[in-house]
C-alpha positions in Angstrom: 16.4 -8.2 7.0 13.0 -9.5 7.5 12.1 -12.0 4.4 9.4 -11.0 1.9 6.0 -12.7 2.0 4.0 -14.9 -0.2 0.6 -13.3 -0.2 -2.7 -14.5 -1.6 -5.3 -11.6 -2.4 -9.3 -12.2 -3.2 -11.6 -9.3 -3.7 -14.4 -8.5 -5.9 -12.6 -7.4 -9.4 -14.9 -5.0 -10.7 -15.7 -1.6 -9.8 -16.0 -0.8 -5.9 -14.2 0.7 -3.1 -13.0 -2.6 -1.5 -11.8 -3.9 -4.9 -9.9 -0.6 -5.7 -8.3 -0.8 -2.2 -7.4 -4.6 -2.3 -5.7 -4.0 -5.8 -3.5 -0.9 -4.8 -2.5 -2.6 -1.5 -1.2 -5.6 -3.8 0.5 -3.2 -6.0 2.4 -1.4 -3.2 3.2 -4.6 -1.3 4.7 -5.8 -4.5 6.8 -2.8 -4.8 8.3 -3.5 -1.3 9.4 -7.2 -2.7 6.5 -9.1 -1.5 5.0 -11.7 -3.9 1.3 -11.0 -4.5 -0.9 -13.5 -6.0 -4.7 -12.3 -6.8 -7.2 -15.2 -6.9 -10.3 -13.7 -8.4 -12.8 -14.5 -10.9 -11.8 -11.9 -13.0 -8.8 -9.4 -13.7 -9.2 -6.7 -10.9 -10.0 -3.3 -13.1 -7.0 -1.3 -11.3 -4.4 -4.0 -12.0 -4.0 -3.6 -15.5 -0.7 -3.7 -17.0 2.4 -6.0 -15.7 3.6 -5.2 -12.4 6.7 -7.1 -10.8 6.0 -9.7 -8.4 2.3 -9.6 -9.1 0.6 -12.7 -10.4 -3.1 -13.3 -11.2 -4.9 -16.7 -11.1 -8.4 -17.0 -12.4 -11.1 -18.8 -10.8 -12.9 -21.2 -13.3 -16.3 -21.9 -12.3 -17.7 -25.5 -13.0 -20.5 -25.5 -15.5 -21.4 -29.3 -14.3 -25.1 -29.8 -15.6 -26.2 -30.9 -12.2 -25.5 -27.7 -10.5 -28.5 -25.3 -10.9 -26.4 -22.4 -9.9 -22.5 -22.3 -10.6 -20.9 -23.2 -7.6 -18.7 -20.0 -7.2 -18.0 -20.5 -3.6 -16.4 -24.0 -3.8 -14.4 -23.2 -7.0 -12.9 -20.1 -5.4 -11.8 -22.3 -2.0 -10.5 -25.0 -4.2 -8.3 -22.4 -6.3 -7.2 -20.8 -3.0 -6.0 -24.1 -1.9 -4.1 -24.8 -4.9 -2.5 -21.8 -5.4 -1.6 -21.8 -1.6 0.1 -25.1 -2.0 1.7 -24.9 -5.4 3.3 -21.3 -4.7 3.6 -22.0 -1.0 1.8 -18.8 0.3 2.1 -17.5 3.8 -1.2 -16.3 3.9 -4.5 -15.1 2.3 -5.7 -11.6 2.4 -9.4 -11.5 1.8 -11.7 -8.8 1.3 -15.2 -9.2 2.4 -16.5 -11.7 4.9 -18.6 -13.4 2.7 -18.0 -15.5 0.6 -14.2 -14.8 0.7 -13.6 -15.4 4.4 -15.5 -18.5 4.1 -13.7 -19.9 1.1 -10.4 -18.9 3.0 -11.5 -21.2 5.9 -12.1 -23.8 3.5 -8.8 -23.5 1.9 -7.1 -23.4 5.3 -8.9 -26.7 6.1 -7.4 -28.2 3.2 -4.0 -26.7 3.3 -3.3 -27.0 6.9 -2.7 -24.4 9.7 0.2 -22.9 8.4 -1.9 -21.1 5.9 -2.9 -17.9 7.8 -6.2 -15.8 6.9 -6.6 -12.1 7.2 -10.1 -10.9 6.4 -10.9 -7.2 5.9 -14.5 -5.9 6.4 -15.3 -3.2 3.9 -19.1 -2.4 4.9 -21.8 -4.1 2.5 -21.1 -7.6 4.1 -22.0 -6.2 7.4 -24.0 -3.1 6.8 -26.4 -5.1 4.4 -26.0 -8.8 4.3 -25.5 -9.0 8.1 -29.2 -7.5 8.5 -30.5 -10.7 6.8 -31.1 -13.2 9.7 -30.2 -16.1 7.4 -26.8 -14.9 6.7 -25.7 -14.0 10.1 -24.3 -17.2 11.3 -22.1 -17.7 8.2 -20.8 -14.2 8.3 -19.9 -14.6 11.9 -18.2 -17.9 11.1 -16.0 -16.1 8.3 -15.1 -13.4 11.1 -14.4 -15.8 14.0 -12.7 -18.4 11.7 -10.2 -15.7 10.5 -6.6 -15.1 12.2 -7.0 -11.7 11.8 -9.9 -9.5 11.1 -9.5 -5.7 10.2 -12.0 -3.2 9.3 -11.9 0.4 7.4 -13.6 2.6 10.2 -14.3 2.5 13.6 -18.2 2.7 13.0 -17.9 -0.4 10.9 -16.0 -2.2 13.7 -19.0 -1.0 15.8 -21.8 -1.9 13.8 -20.2 -5.5 13.4 -20.1 -6.1 17.1 -23.7 -4.8 17.5 -25.2 -6.8 14.7 -23.1 -10.0 15.1 -22.2 -10.0 18.4 -18.7 -10.6 17.5 -16.1 -10.6 20.3 -13.1 -11.4 18.3 -10.7 -8.6 18.1 -11.0 -6.3 15.1 -8.1 -3.7 14.0 -8.6 -0.6 12.5 -7.2 -0.2 9.1 -8.2 2.8 7.3 -8.6 2.9 3.5 -5.8 4.9 1.7 -4.9 6.7 -1.7 -1.6 6.5 -3.5 -0.4 9.9 -3.2 1.5 9.3 -6.6 -1.6 9.0 -8.5 -4.2 11.0 -6.6 -3.1 14.6 -6.5 -4.4 18.1 -7.9 -4.5 17.7 -11.8 -4.4 20.8 -14.2 -7.8 20.2 -15.8 -8.5 23.4 -17.3 -8.9 22.0 -21.0 -11.1 19.1 -19.8 -12.9 21.5 -17.4 -14.0 23.8 -20.5 -15.8 20.8 -22.1 -18.4 21.1 -19.3 -18.6 24.3 -17.6 -17.9 28.1 -18.5 -14.9 29.7 -16.7 -17.4 31.5 -14.3 -19.2 28.3 -13.3 -18.4 26.0 -10.4 -18.4 22.2 -10.9 -20.1 20.0 -8.3 -19.7 16.1 -8.7 -21.0 13.0 -7.6 -19.3 9.5 -7.9 -21.0 6.2 -7.2 -22.9 3.2 -8.2 -26.3 5.0 -7.9 -27.9 2.5 -5.5 -30.5 3.7 -3.1 -28.1 3.8 -0.2 -26.3 6.7 -1.9 -29.3 9.1 -2.0 -28.5 10.2 -5.4 -32.1 12.1 -5.6 -30.9 14.4 -2.8 -27.7 14.8 -4.8 -30.1 16.6 -7.8 -31.9 18.7 -4.8 -28.8 19.6 -3.4 -27.4 20.8 -6.7 -30.9 22.6 -7.8 -30.8 24.7 -4.8 -27.1 25.7 -5.2 -27.6 26.4 -8.9 -30.1 28.9 -8.3 -27.6 30.8 -6.3 -24.4 29.9 -7.8 -23.7 29.5 -11.8 -22.8 25.9 -11.7 -22.6 22.5 -13.4 -23.3 19.0 -12.1 -21.1 16.1 -13.1 -22.4 12.5 -12.2 -19.9 9.9 -12.7 -20.9 6.2 -12.5 -23.9 4.1 -13.4 -26.5 2.1 -11.3 -30.0 1.2 -10.9 -31.2 4.5 -9.8 -29.9 6.2 -13.0 -33.2 6.4 -14.9 -34.8 7.6 -11.7 -32.3 10.4 -11.4 -32.5 11.3 -15.2 -36.2 11.7 -15.0 -35.9 13.9 -11.8 -33.3 16.1 -13.6 -35.5 16.4 -16.7 -38.6 17.3 -14.7 -36.7 20.0 -12.9 -35.5 21.8 -16.0 -31.7 21.0 -15.0 -30.7 18.7 -18.0 -28.9 21.6 -19.6 -26.8 21.7 -16.5 -25.9 18.2 -15.8 -23.6 15.9 -17.5 -23.4 12.0 -17.6 -19.8 10.9 -17.7 -20.7 7.0 -17.1 -17.9 4.9 -15.4 -14.5 6.3 -15.4 -11.2 4.7 -14.5 -8.8 8.0 -14.1 -10.6 9.1 -11.2 -8.2 11.6 -10.1 -8.2 13.2 -13.3 -12.2 13.4 -13.3 -12.2 14.5 -9.6 -9.7 17.3 -10.2 -12.3 19.0 -12.4 -14.7 19.6 -9.5 -15.1 22.2 -6.8 -17.1 20.2 -4.4 -18.0 16.7 -4.1 -21.6 15.9 -3.0 -21.9 12.7 -1.0 -25.2 12.7 1.0 -25.1 8.7 1.3 -27.4 7.1 4.3 -24.8 4.2 4.8 -21.0 4.7 4.1 -18.6 2.5 5.9 -15.6 4.9 4.8 -16.5 6.8 1.6 -13.4 6.3 -0.3 -14.6 8.7 -2.8 -14.3 11.3 -0.5 -10.9 10.4 0.4 -9.9 10.5 -3.5 -11.6 13.9 -3.7 -9.6 14.9 -0.5 -6.3 13.9 -2.3 -7.1 16.0 -5.2 -7.9 19.2 -3.1 -11.9 19.0 -3.4 -13.6 19.3 -0.3 -16.7 17.1 0.3 -20.5 18.2 1.2 -21.7 14.9 2.8 -23.7 13.3 5.6 -22.9 12.4 9.0 -23.3 8.4 7.9 -21.0 5.6 8.7 -17.4 6.4 8.6 -17.8 9.6 6.7 -17.2 11.8 10.1 -14.1 9.7 10.7 -12.6 10.9 7.2 -14.3 14.4 6.6 -13.5 16.9 9.4 -16.6 19.2 9.7 -16.0 22.5 9.2 -12.3 22.0 8.0 -12.2 19.5 5.1 -15.8 19.8 4.0 -19.3 20.3 5.7 -21.3 17.3 7.3 -25.1 17.2 7.9 -27.6 14.9 9.2 -29.0 12.5 6.7 -31.5 14.0 4.1 -30.8 17.5 5.2 -30.5 19.0 1.7 -31.2 22.4 2.4 -28.3 22.6 4.9 -26.0 20.8 2.5 -26.8 23.2 0.0 -26.3 26.2 2.1 -22.9 24.9 3.2 -21.9 24.4 -0.6 -22.9 27.9 -1.4 -20.8 29.1 1.6 -17.7 27.5 0.4 -18.3 28.3 -3.3 -18.8 31.8 -2.8 -15.8 32.4 -0.1 -12.4 32.2 -2.1 -10.5 32.6 1.2 -12.6 30.1 3.2 -12.4 27.5 0.0 -8.6 27.8 -0.4 -8.3 27.0 3.5 -10.4 23.9 3.0 -8.4 22.7 0.0 -5.1 23.0 1.8 -6.6 21.2 4.8 -7.9 18.4 2.6 -4.3 17.8 0.9 -2.7 17.9 4.2 -4.9 15.4 5.6 -5.1 13.2 2.6 -1.2 13.0 2.6 -0.5 12.5 6.5 -3.2 10.6 7.9 -4.3 8.3 4.9 -1.0 8.1 3.6 -0.7 4.9 1.5 2.7 4.1 2.9 1.8 4.3 6.5 -1.5 1.8 5.8 0.8 -0.4 3.8 3.1 -0.8 6.7 0.4 -1.6 8.9 -0.9 -4.4 7.0 2.9 -5.6 6.8 2.7 -5.8 10.7 -0.4 -7.4 10.9 1.0 -10.0 8.2 4.3 -10.7 10.3 2.4 -10.8 13.5 0.0 -13.5 12.5 2.8 -15.6 11.1 4.9 -15.2 14.3 7.7 -13.5 12.6 9.5 -10.9 14.6 9.4 -7.7 12.4 9.2 -4.2 13.7 7.9 -2.3 10.6 8.7 1.4 11.1 5.9 3.7 10.8 6.5 6.0 7.7 6.7 9.7 8.1 4.1 11.1 5.8 4.3 14.7 4.8 1.8 16.8 3.3 
């Protein structure tokens, strides 16, 4: 039997797709017997209760008075090295090239070549930060100095190569959801708090930043609501929220919109929805669309980034060019007014989420990557994921 591994994981611990995936991956690996050490500046919000084989190491940032800004990067690199030596870690799996891959590179320099580094690119470190000429070289260094690099979509791999001229191989490892957590819930009681029995519910979940095009969400909803009795549920918080609230008030839609703020139990919340609205202009993968898909909720979205790799147009949702709110609204109306078509889409969503983005399959892919980079002969069988 192949020996279990000791793995350090670093991610952004707050709300966000990369932190969610990193935390869920760590928990799944721990269930398989691996020893997981989270090295972050805060408890990952999806970690919560005690988990066997899971340990948390907090990064303490120096407040030495000569530092104008707290040196988080150096503190993280030092902590990675300390944990690697104390726990005899086999590898560090870091999520995001900056600063995490750079910190892992420094930790490896201190610990020696035996410590391997796997870096997963999630998007913002490439689609936003790599647009900044002053950061390109250090992002490229983080990628090129990693032993293995993975990315969550083919589109992100393409963009990384184009923006950074990276020649290093980048392996595709899609995001996933735990099918034991994400499945259609009975939310009839909750749903009645927000909508009448004859009304449909549309939902948008994000960090409400400009890239999410939340004004388009409101425009799509307004067009749909003029034809189909419906309500809009907005989940999350962010800088664009005041602008969205003003737009909703100005359009006379405030009585049709509910603001739910940040929510931890996303599966429960999404299960209330009939449709997810995701008209983003950039989306390296679109984890929320997968979470919705796993709960049987189709997506009305844009043809941006990795979304087309996840949402199959005309099968599990409808995709339109960025900004085409008229077309998106028409597609939403089509789904909401045709019960047979909607039932087909719902079934396709469940089937695709449970088979193509199965947590067992993606976890096994990462395990194989770990053993390969360590030079350990292991043949991890690909799990059979059933709908």
